[in-house]
N, C-alpha and C positions, 0 to 999 in steps of 0.2 A: 366308526370305522373299524378296520381290522384290529387296531391297537387295544380297543375296548375288550377284546376277547381275553387279554392277559392282565387286565387292570381290575383289581378287586377291592371292595370296601374292607376296611381294616379296623378291628376293635380290640382294645386292651382291657385289663380289669379295672383300672381307674375310670375309664370312660363308661364301662358297663355300670358301674356304681353311681356315677355322677350324672349321666344324661337321663332326662325324663322319658326319652323314647329310644329304642335300639336302632338309631339311625347313625351310620358311621360318618364321621366328620373328616376322615382321612382315607387315602387309597394307597395301594401298594402294588408294584408289579410283581407278578407270580407266574413262573414258568413251571411250577410243579416239579415233576421228575423228568422233564425233557432233557434230551442230550443237548450239548452246545450247538450242534448243527440244526437241530429242530428249533431251538430258541432263536437262531439267527433269521428264521422266517419272519421275525418281528424286529427288523434292524434298528427302527427308531428307539424301541425300548431297550434292546441289548446295548445300544450305544450309551444310553443313560446309565445302565447298570455297570457297564465296563468302565465308564468315567468315574461313577460315584461309589461303586461297591468294590470292585476289583482291587484297587490299591490298598484298601483296608484289609481285605482278605489275605493279601499277600504278607501282611504284617502279623496275621494271626494263624500262621501255619501250624503252631503248636496246638491250636484249638480246633480249627476246622480245616477241611481239605482245600487248599487254595485252588486246586484244579477244577473245582466245582463252584467257581465264584459267582455264577449266574443263578445259583440255587440257594434256598434257605439253608442256614447252617444245620438245622434240624427240621426235616420236611413234614413230619407227622403224616406220612403217606397213608398209613393204615387208618388213621382217624378220618381223613378226608374221603377215603374209599368207604368207610363205614357210614358216613353221613350223606353220601351222594344221593341217596334215594329218599332223604328226608327233606322236608320244607323248613324245619325248625329243629333247634337242639336246646338242651338245658345247660347253663353255664353258671359259673361263679368265679369270682376273682380268688386267687390263692390267698391274698390277705385282704382284710376288710376292717375298717375302723370300727371297733367295738362289737360289731354284730355280723353273725353269718347270714348270708341270704343268697338264694339262687334266683336266676331270672331266665328268660327264654330269648334267644336270638335266632334270626333266620339263617339258613344255610347260604352258601354262595359267597361267603366272606372269608377273609383270613383272620384267624383267631390268634392273638398274640400269646406268648409264652406265659403271661401273667393270668391267663384264663385257664380253668379246667372245664373241659367240654364232656358232657354225658350224652353219648350218642343215642338218645331216645327223644321222641317228640311227645310222649304221653303225659298228659296232665296228672295221671295217677302217680308216675315217678316224681313229678314236680311237687305234689302235695306232700309226699313223704319226705322229700329232701328239705322242704321249707318248714316242716312241722317242728315242733318242740322236741319230739322224739329224736329226730335226727340231730337237731341242734345241741341237745344235751349230750348226745354221744360224741358229736365232733368237738365240742368245747372240752370234753373229758379226754378225748384220745389225741387231739391235735396239739400243735406247738404254738408258738408265738413269734412275731417278728417285731422287735421292740416291744411295744405294748399292745399291738394288734394281734387278734387270733389269726393263726395260719392254718389253712385247711390242707392237712397232709394226706395225699392220695392214699398211700399204703396203709396209714393208720385210721383215717376217718372214713374213707369210701369203700375200699375193697373188703374190709372185714365186717362192714355194717350188714346185719341180717334183716333184709326186707321181709315184710309179711308174706305169707304164702299167697300165691295166686293174685298178687296185687295188680298185675297187668290186666286182669280180667274184671277188675272191680269198677263197675259203673259209678258206685258212690265215690270212690277216690278220684275218678276222672272228673266227675261233675263238681266236686267241692274244690278240686285244684283249679279247674277252669274258672269257677266263679271268684275264687280268691285272686287269681292272676288278673282277670279282667277288671275287678274293682280296684286293684292296686295300680294297674296300668292307667286307668281313668283318672285316679286321684293324682297320680305323678304328672300327667299331661295338664290337668286343670290347674295345678299349683306350680307347674314348671319346676318340679323338684325331682332329682333322682332317688335312687334307693337309699343312699346314705342319709340325705336330709329327711326322707319320708320315715326311715326307721328311728332316726333320732327323735322325731316327733311321737312315733309309735311308743317308744320306751320312756318318754317324758312324763312323770306323774302329774305335771302341771298342765299338760295338753288335753283339752276337753272338746275339741272341735268334733261336730258330728261325723265328719268323714273319717277321722281317725278312730272314734269310738266304734264306727261300723267295721273298719278293718280289723280292729281287735276282736269283735264279735266273730267275724268270718275266720280269723286265725284260730280262735277257740273251737269253732265248728270243725275245721280242718284237723285240728289236734284230736278231736273226739272221733272223727272218721278213722284216723290213722291208728289210734289206740284200739278202736273196735276191730280193725282189720287184723290186728295181732290177737284178737280175742280177750283183750285186757279191759273188758267193760267195767270192771270194779274200780278202776283208777279215775279220779276226778280230773278235770281240765281247769279248775279255777286257778287264776294267777295272782300274783302280788308284785308290787314294785319293790324290788330287793337290790341291794348292792352286791356285786359279786364278791367283793371284799371292801374292807374299810379304807379310810383315808390312810395314806402313808407319805413319808417324805421322799422327795425326788432326790436321789444321791447326786445327780448331776448339778442341780440348781439349788438344792437346800430348801426349796419351797414345798409346801403341802400340795398334794394333788388329789383330787377326788374322782374316784372311779365312777363311770356312768351308771345310772339306774338301768335295770332291765326288768321288763314285765315278763315274769317267768314263773314257773311252778315252784312251790315251796321245796325246800331241800329234801324233805322226806319223799315227796312224789318223784322228784328228778332222780334221787338216789335208787328208789324202787324201779323206775323205768330203766335206768342203767344196769341194775342187777339183773333185770329180766332179759335185756339185750345181750349182756355178757353170757348169760346161761344159754340163750339161744344160739349164740355164736359157737359155744362149746358143744352143744348138742348137734349142730350142723357139721362141725368138724369131725365128730365121732361118726356120724352117718357116712361121711365122705370115706373115712377110713374103713369102715365096714364094707363099703361099696367097692373098695380096692383102690381108691384115689390116693395112694400112698406118695405120689410124686407132688402133691400139693405142699408148697413150702409156706409155713406160717410167717407172719410178720413179727416185728420185734415185740418185746414184752410191753404190756400195757403200763401206764404210769403208776399204778398201785401195786405192780408185781403180782397180780392175781393170775398170772399165766400168759401164754401166748394167744394172740388173737389171729385165728385162721381166716382165710378169705371166706366172706359170708354171702357173697353174691356174685353173679356172673354178668353184671351189666357192663357194657363197653363204655370207656371213657378214655380221654387222652390229654396230654399236655400239648399246647399248641407250639407252633414253630416261632422262631425268632429270626 
């Protein structure tokens, strides 16, 4: 019926990590940027929102505009306009238990504020963001929420220097599609989402053929991404390493063991980071020479090696709540 026009599937970061398929389990009423008069064309839905949402909004006048009680507090209108012509987008949760990972969701749904949405459908973009190149960068530049890595948009994404001409790379497109398809098939067959799948991926005692194959595909994807930068001299061999050693939990007094990660040795990871930081600096200088003096760099990197300037112009956004 008519009401279905304003009811949309809804996905948050926890569900994107937990569910084996990107099928929303919840739905939400969404009037977008409509005026109140326009929204009342759906009286059944507006009555629900008026009853359940408006009283709360009136108590939050210092946070949101109570006069716009039928609308989301932050509408992310630019994001939804950007993705309106796409059939899918690349997303990741702002926080993830132990591991960074991106996935792909269909458009036509409402993305919760705990999701970061990259307004591209290309598997070439996906392959770069999932690769250990970007993972190494994100773990280095991002923060944490409790013990979980937090993907900071300003530090992790916007300064990240993508390889030149990556959107025109059939190799990156094919390797990204192959990896995503294999991972999606594995999750469906095992009825496990991203979190459980990557827990197995990084477990040194896990030797199932499916996980071994996914590791091989990931290494091939890393190779393609490194080659796209022209860094053919760097190896992709990985080891099971602890990011840091056991330590005492100050709250409980108990020992806690940090998870293993199948990753590059420190010397390879550090070399990749050094080259990425150099590339970021080089592109910032190119922008300045081109007269882009209005570009504002983000805050200093964790090592104090200088400021990280915006390194790409991909569109992304934080979703509404």
